[in-house]
C-alpha positions as CSV (number, residue, x, y, z in Angstrom):
1,X,123.6,-93.2,-54.5
2,X,122.6,-94.9,-57.5
3,X,125.9,-95.2,-59.5
4,X,127.7,-98.5,-59.5
5,X,131.3,-97.1,-58.9
6,X,132.8,-93.9,-57.4
7,X,133.6,-91.1,-59.8
8,X,136.5,-88.9,-59.4
9,X,135.7,-85.5,-58.1
10,X,132.4,-86.3,-57.0
11,X,130.9,-85.8,-53.7
12,X,127.6,-87.9,-53.1
13,X,125.1,-87.2,-50.6
14,X,125.0,-90.9,-48.6
15,X,121.3,-91.2,-49.1
16,X,121.7,-90.9,-52.7
17,X,118.5,-91.5,-54.6
18,X,117.0,-93.7,-52.2
19,X,114.3,-91.4,-51.1
20,X,110.8,-91.6,-52.1
21,X,107.5,-90.0,-51.1
22,X,109.2,-86.6,-50.8
23,X,105.9,-84.6,-50.6
24,X,103.5,-85.5,-47.5
25,X,100.3,-83.8,-46.6
26,X,99.0,-82.6,-43.4
27,X,97.4,-86.0,-42.5
28,X,100.9,-87.6,-43.1
29,X,102.6,-85.2,-41.0
30,X,100.2,-85.8,-38.2
31,X,101.4,-89.5,-38.2
32,X,105.0,-88.9,-38.6
33,X,106.0,-89.0,-35.1
34,X,104.3,-92.6,-34.8
35,X,106.7,-93.7,-37.8
36,X,110.0,-92.8,-36.0
37,X,110.8,-96.1,-35.0
38,X,114.4,-95.1,-33.9
39,X,113.1,-93.1,-31.3
40,X,110.8,-95.8,-29.9
41,X,113.7,-98.2,-30.1
42,X,116.0,-96.0,-28.2
43,X,113.1,-95.3,-25.8
44,X,114.0,-91.5,-26.1
45,X,110.9,-90.4,-23.9
46,X,112.0,-92.4,-20.8
47,X,115.7,-93.2,-21.0
48,X,117.2,-90.4,-23.0
49,X,115.5,-86.9,-23.0
50,X,115.3,-87.0,-19.0
51,X,119.0,-87.2,-19.0
52,X,120.0,-85.0,-22.0
53,X,118.3,-83.2,-25.0
54,X,121.5,-81.6,-26.3
55,X,121.3,-78.3,-24.6
56,X,124.0,-75.7,-25.4
57,X,125.8,-77.8,-28.2
58,X,126.1,-76.6,-31.8
59,X,126.0,-79.2,-34.5
60,X,127.2,-78.3,-37.9
61,X,125.6,-79.9,-40.7
62,X,127.8,-79.8,-43.9
63,X,125.2,-80.6,-46.5
64,X,122.8,-79.1,-48.9
65,X,121.8,-76.2,-46.7
66,X,118.9,-76.4,-44.0
67,X,115.2,-74.9,-44.4
68,X,115.3,-73.0,-41.3
69,X,111.7,-72.1,-41.5
70,X,110.5,-75.9,-41.4
71,X,107.6,-76.1,-38.8
72,X,109.9,-78.8,-37.0
73,X,113.2,-76.9,-37.0
74,X,111.9,-73.1,-36.1
75,X,114.3,-71.4,-33.8
76,X,116.9,-74.5,-34.0
77,X,118.9,-73.2,-37.0
78,X,121.6,-70.4,-36.6
79,X,123.2,-68.5,-39.4
80,X,125.9,-70.5,-41.1
81,X,127.7,-70.2,-44.4
82,X,127.2,-70.8,-48.3
83,X,130.0,-72.2,-50.1
84,X,128.2,-72.7,-53.2
85,X,128.7,-68.9,-54.4
86,X,124.9,-68.1,-53.9
87,X,125.5,-65.6,-50.9
88,X,123.1,-67.1,-48.6
89,X,123.8,-68.1,-44.8
90,X,123.0,-71.6,-45.2
91,X,119.3,-71.4,-44.1
92,X,118.0,-72.4,-47.5
93,X,118.0,-76.0,-49.0
94,X,117.3,-76.7,-52.8
95,X,117.6,-80.5,-52.4
96,X,116.0,-81.4,-48.8
97,X,118.8,-83.5,-47.6
98,X,120.3,-81.2,-45.4
99,X,117.0,-80.3,-44.0
100,X,116.1,-84.1,-43.3
101,X,119.7,-84.4,-41.4
102,X,119.0,-81.4,-39.4
103,X,115.5,-82.5,-38.2
104,X,116.8,-86.1,-37.2
105,X,119.5,-84.3,-35.0
106,X,117.5,-81.5,-33.6
107,X,114.0,-81.5,-34.8
108,X,111.4,-80.4,-32.0
109,X,108.2,-81.3,-33.9
110,X,105.3,-79.1,-33.6
111,X,101.5,-79.0,-32.2
112,X,100.3,-82.2,-30.3
113,X,103.0,-84.8,-31.0
114,X,103.1,-84.0,-34.7
115,X,106.1,-83.9,-37.0
116,X,109.7,-84.8,-36.6
117,X,111.5,-85.1,-33.4
118,X,115.3,-85.2,-33.3
119,X,117.3,-87.3,-30.9
120,X,118.7,-84.2,-29.6
121,X,115.9,-81.7,-29.8
122,X,117.5,-78.9,-28.0
123,X,120.9,-78.6,-29.9
124,X,121.4,-76.1,-32.3
125,X,122.2,-76.5,-35.9
126,X,124.8,-74.6,-38.0
127,X,124.2,-75.1,-41.6
128,X,127.2,-75.1,-44.0
129,X,125.9,-75.2,-47.5
130,X,128.0,-77.1,-50.1
131,X,127.9,-77.4,-54.1
132,X,125.6,-80.5,-54.2
133,X,123.1,-81.3,-57.1
134,X,120.5,-84.3,-57.2
135,X,119.2,-86.3,-59.8
136,X,119.7,-90.2,-59.7
137,X,122.5,-89.3,-57.7
138,X,123.3,-86.3,-55.5
139,X,126.9,-85.2,-56.4
140,X,129.2,-82.2,-56.5
141,X,128.3,-79.5,-59.1
142,X,131.4,-77.6,-58.6
143,X,134.3,-77.3,-55.9
144,X,133.3,-78.8,-52.7
145,X,135.4,-76.5,-50.7
146,X,135.7,-79.5,-48.0
147,X,138.5,-77.9,-46.0
148,X,136.9,-74.5,-46.1
149,X,133.7,-75.9,-44.8
150,X,135.2,-78.1,-42.1
151,X,137.1,-75.2,-40.8
152,X,134.4,-72.8,-40.8
153,X,132.3,-75.1,-38.7
154,X,135.1,-75.5,-36.1
155,X,135.8,-71.8,-36.0
156,X,132.2,-71.1,-35.4
157,X,131.5,-73.2,-32.3
158,X,130.6,-76.5,-33.5
159,X,131.5,-79.3,-31.4
160,X,129.9,-81.9,-33.4
161,X,129.9,-81.9,-37.3
162,X,127.7,-84.0,-39.3
163,X,128.8,-85.0,-42.7
164,X,126.1,-87.1,-44.4
165,X,127.9,-87.2,-48.0
166,X,130.6,-89.3,-49.3
167,X,133.5,-88.3,-51.9
168,X,135.5,-91.3,-52.8
169,X,138.5,-89.0,-53.8
170,X,138.6,-86.6,-50.6
171,X,142.3,-87.6,-49.8
172,X,144.3,-84.3,-50.6
173,X,146.8,-83.0,-48.1
174,X,144.4,-80.1,-47.6
175,X,141.4,-82.4,-46.8
176,X,143.5,-84.3,-44.3
177,X,144.8,-81.1,-42.8
178,X,141.3,-79.9,-42.4
179,X,140.5,-83.1,-40.5
180,X,143.5,-82.8,-38.4
181,X,142.6,-79.2,-37.6
182,X,139.1,-80.2,-36.3
183,X,140.6,-83.1,-34.1
184,X,143.0,-80.9,-32.6
185,X,140.1,-78.2,-31.8
186,X,138.3,-80.9,-29.8
187,X,135.6,-81.5,-32.3
188,X,133.5,-84.6,-32.8
189,X,133.3,-85.7,-36.5
190,X,130.7,-88.1,-37.7
191,X,130.4,-89.2,-41.2
192,X,128.2,-92.0,-43.2
193,X,130.2,-94.9,-44.7
194,X,128.2,-94.9,-48.0
195,X,125.5,-96.7,-49.8
196,X,127.2,-98.8,-52.3
197,X,127.7,-102.0,-50.4
198,X,131.5,-101.2,-51.0
199,X,134.6,-100.1,-49.1
200,X,134.1,-96.9,-46.7
201,X,134.2,-93.8,-48.6
202,X,135.7,-90.5,-47.5
203,X,135.3,-88.5,-45.4
204,X,134.3,-91.3,-43.1
205,X,137.4,-93.2,-44.0
206,X,139.8,-90.7,-42.6
207,X,141.1,-91.6,-39.2
208,X,139.6,-89.8,-36.4
209,X,136.1,-89.5,-37.9
210,X,133.4,-91.6,-36.4
211,X,132.4,-93.6,-39.6
212,X,128.7,-94.7,-39.4
213,X,126.9,-97.4,-41.2
214,X,123.1,-98.1,-41.2
215,X,120.9,-100.9,-39.7
216,X,117.1,-101.9,-40.0
217,X,114.6,-102.3,-37.3
218,X,115.9,-105.8,-36.5
219,X,119.5,-104.4,-36.2
220,X,120.6,-106.0,-39.2
221,X,123.3,-104.1,-41.2
222,X,121.4,-102.6,-44.3
223,X,122.7,-104.5,-47.6
224,X,123.8,-101.3,-49.1
225,X,125.8,-99.9,-46.2
226,X,129.5,-99.7,-47.0
227,X,131.8,-101.9,-44.9
228,X,135.3,-102.0,-43.9
229,X,137.8,-101.5,-40.9
230,X,136.9,-98.0,-40.7
231,X,133.2,-98.6,-39.4
232,X,133.0,-97.3,-36.1
233,X,129.3,-97.8,-35.3
234,X,125.9,-98.3,-36.8
235,X,122.5,-96.6,-36.2
236,X,119.0,-96.8,-37.6
237,X,118.9,-95.8,-41.2
238,X,116.4,-97.8,-43.0
239,X,112.7,-96.4,-43.3
240,X,113.4,-93.0,-41.9
241,X,111.1,-90.1,-41.8
242,X,112.6,-86.7,-41.7
243,X,111.7,-83.1,-42.5
244,X,111.9,-81.9,-46.2
245,X,112.3,-79.0,-48.1
246,X,109.3,-78.4,-50.6
247,X,107.3,-76.6,-48.0
248,X,107.5,-75.8,-44.3
249,X,105.3,-78.9,-43.7
250,X,106.9,-81.0,-46.1
251,X,108.6,-84.6,-45.1
252,X,110.5,-87.1,-46.8
253,X,111.2,-90.9,-46.4
254,X,114.6,-92.5,-47.0
255,X,117.0,-95.4,-46.3
256,X,120.7,-94.8,-46.1
257,X,124.0,-94.1,-44.0
258,X,123.0,-90.4,-44.2
259,X,120.3,-90.9,-41.5
260,X,122.2,-93.1,-39.4
261,X,125.1,-90.4,-39.5
262,X,122.6,-88.1,-37.9
263,X,121.6,-90.1,-35.3
264,X,125.2,-90.7,-34.2
265,X,125.8,-87.0,-34.4
266,X,122.8,-86.5,-32.2
267,X,124.4,-89.1,-29.6
268,X,127.6,-87.1,-29.6
269,X,125.4,-83.8,-28.9
270,X,123.7,-85.5,-26.0
271,X,126.8,-86.6,-24.4
272,X,128.6,-83.3,-24.8
273,X,125.6,-81.6,-23.4
274,X,125.6,-83.7,-20.4
275,X,129.3,-83.9,-19.9
276,X,130.9,-80.7,-21.3
277,X,134.2,-81.2,-19.6
278,X,134.8,-84.4,-21.7
279,X,137.1,-84.1,-24.6
280,X,135.9,-85.2,-28.1
281,X,137.9,-88.2,-27.7
282,X,136.3,-89.3,-24.4
283,X,132.9,-88.6,-26.2
284,X,133.9,-90.8,-28.9
285,X,135.1,-93.6,-26.4
286,X,131.9,-93.3,-24.4
287,X,129.9,-94.0,-27.6
288,X,132.2,-96.9,-28.9
289,X,132.4,-98.6,-25.6
290,X,128.7,-98.4,-24.7
291,X,127.6,-99.7,-28.1
292,X,125.1,-102.7,-28.2
293,X,126.2,-106.0,-29.2
294,X,125.4,-106.9,-32.9
295,X,122.3,-109.1,-33.0
296,X,124.3,-112.1,-34.7
297,X,126.7,-112.1,-31.7
298,X,129.7,-111.4,-33.9
299,X,132.9,-110.2,-32.3
300,X,133.4,-106.6,-32.5
301,X,135.0,-104.7,-34.0
302,X,134.3,-105.9,-37.3
303,X,133.9,-104.4,-40.7
304,X,130.0,-104.3,-40.7
305,X,129.1,-103.3,-37.4
306,X,132.3,-101.6,-36.1
307,X,132.1,-101.5,-32.2
308,X,128.4,-102.2,-32.4
309,X,124.8,-100.5,-32.5
310,X,125.0,-96.8,-31.0
311,X,123.2,-96.6,-27.7
312,X,122.1,-92.9,-26.5
313,X,121.1,-94.1,-23.1
314,X,124.4,-96.2,-22.5
315,X,126.5,-93.5,-23.8
316,X,125.0,-91.2,-21.4
317,X,125.3,-93.7,-18.3
318,X,128.2,-93.3,-15.7
319,X,131.5,-94.5,-17.2
320,X,134.2,-93.7,-14.9
321,X,136.7,-95.7,-16.6
322,X,136.4,-93.6,-19.9
323,X,136.1,-90.2,-18.1
324,X,139.0,-90.7,-15.9
325,X,141.0,-92.1,-18.9
326,X,143.0,-91.1,-21.9
327,X,141.5,-87.8,-23.6
328,X,142.9,-88.4,-27.3
329,X,140.6,-89.4,-30.1
330,X,140.7,-93.4,-30.2
331,X,140.0,-93.5,-33.8
332,X,143.3,-91.7,-34.9
333,X,145.1,-95.0,-35.4
334,X,142.6,-96.7,-37.3
335,X,143.1,-98.7,-40.4
336,X,142.5,-96.9,-43.6
337,X,141.6,-99.3,-46.2
338,X,141.7,-97.4,-49.4
339,X,145.6,-96.7,-49.2
340,X,146.3,-93.9,-46.7
341,X,148.6,-94.0,-43.6
342,X,148.0,-97.5,-42.1
343,X,148.2,-99.2,-38.7
344,X,148.2,-102.8,-37.9
345,X,144.8,-103.1,-36.2
346,X,141.5,-100.8,-35.3
347,X,142.1,-98.5,-32.5
348,X,142.0,-99.8,-29.0
349,X,139.2,-99.0,-26.4
350,X,139.3,-99.0,-22.9
351,X,138.7,-102.3,-20.8
352,X,135.3,-103.2,-19.9
353,X,133.5,-102.2,-23.1
354,X,130.0,-103.3,-23.2
355,X,129.5,-104.1,-27.0
356,X,131.0,-107.4,-26.8
357,X,128.8,-108.6,-23.8
358,X,125.8,-106.2,-23.5
359,X,123.1,-108.7,-24.3
360,X,120.3,-106.0,-23.7
361,X,121.8,-103.2,-25.6
362,X,120.5,-100.8,-22.6
363,X,118.6,-98.3,-24.5
364,X,118.7,-100.3,-27.8
365,X,115.7,-102.7,-27.1
366,X,114.7,-106.2,-27.4
367,X,113.7,-105.9,-30.8
368,X,117.1,-105.9,-31.9
369,X,117.7,-109.3,-30.4
370,X,114.3,-111.0,-30.1
371,X,113.3,-111.4,-33.8
372,X,113.5,-115.1,-34.7
373,X,115.6,-116.1,-31.4
374,X,115.5,-119.9,-32.0
375,X,116.5,-119.7,-35.8
376,X,119.3,-117.2,-34.9
377,X,120.6,-119.9,-32.4
378,X,120.6,-122.4,-35.1
379,X,122.3,-120.2,-37.6
380,X,125.0,-119.2,-35.1
381,X,125.7,-122.9,-34.5
382,X,125.8,-123.6,-38.1
383,X,128.3,-120.9,-38.8
384,X,130.4,-122.1,-35.9
385,X,130.5,-125.6,-37.7
386,X,131.5,-124.0,-41.1
387,X,134.1,-121.7,-39.5
388,X,135.8,-124.7,-37.5
389,X,135.7,-126.7,-40.8
390,X,137.3,-123.8,-42.7
391,X,140.0,-123.2,-40.0
392,X,141.1,-127.0,-40.4
393,X,141.0,-126.7,-44.2
394,X,143.2,-123.6,-43.9
395,X,145.6,-125.1,-41.5
396,X,145.8,-128.3,-43.9
397,X,146.4,-125.5,-46.8
398,X,149.2,-123.7,-45.0
399,X,151.0,-127.0,-44.1
400,X,151.3,-128.0,-47.7
401,X,152.2,-124.6,-48.9
402,X,155.8,-123.1,-49.2
403,X,155.5,-119.3,-49.0
404,X,153.6,-116.7,-50.7
405,X,154.2,-112.9,-50.8
406,X,152.6,-110.6,-48.3
407,X,150.3,-109.1,-51.0
408,X,148.7,-112.2,-51.7
409,X,145.0,-112.4,-50.8
410,X,145.3,-115.0,-48.2
411,X,147.8,-113.0,-46.2
412,X,146.6,-111.5,-43.1
413,X,148.1,-108.2,-44.0
414,X,146.3,-108.2,-47.4
415,X,144.0,-105.5,-48.3
416,X,141.9,-104.8,-51.2
417,X,143.5,-102.5,-53.7
418,X,142.2,-98.8,-53.9
419,X,139.1,-98.6,-55.9
């Protein structure tokens, strides 16, 4: 999105105006698969699809609708709903955003290795069309009807709901009730954090929702990816090709947390397909405990990476500690930085999580860690020295200070005011 501040009552697609090259001819379409760097990074051909392709799982895409006739989505999109008042079943898309998200989740390509492949190519897409419009921003053109859309998704069999849009003011009692309804019905909710480089927006900020930030090919958090204690995972979201809506052979190229959200929704579908007996909470635990460590070796969870880089192959691997453990959603007690119900710390995860120690990333390959290795070590050492000095300075300052109110910015319990 291009606006510099959140606007009351506006819902903004997380990719915003960060889309270019909307029209792509046949020659480009033939090369799209080679440009899907996320699939290569995840080793989808060898480490993911032989284990799961999302069979039997319905993913609801709450968005601008989905062009069901696109050559890379034919047969994948079932009849859904249209809450814009146009009277369609959701299988139409005037913006292209929803079609792009659907293709990253369940695209099957076409012909001989051509077109977009989704990470869960055998999942089904349930389109729910919302009132969204696009110019420099994609924003609500009327009542978003968020509670109605989410309840429709749950009541029509969606086991995963992809919400690649943001709406900073979505904090009403009805909205929260809809989130709680979906959680109580064992649904995995996934949403983008937003693209303003600011605090995590709603619906991603709601406790219980998997809030997804974007990373580039090197595993660095995208500079415009929103940050905060709500961040759960990060995934590929920079320089992403997906299906477009201009024609049945159209493609788009974008950067944003929208695309990262679609990839995490696909991972949830892969896990739900492979392990149908697991609760939504256990699926989420699998994803956050198997996440690859950040390339900067920062301690997780943190405000930039959450629990780490989402890894489909590791999320699908044997994990008896999670499968035999708690079934509730581990994100329900998460801090809500914009003034909602709060807890003292991010949600706990089971012992033995690999995000803090997984050097190889298992399924998120070496390109996340190998770039500039020697320089990285020097940077890490330099940061360590600076942190040590800062801690000593803080200790001296505290020793000299008498006291300060808990709302003081220096206090550990302080949170930024609602923006």
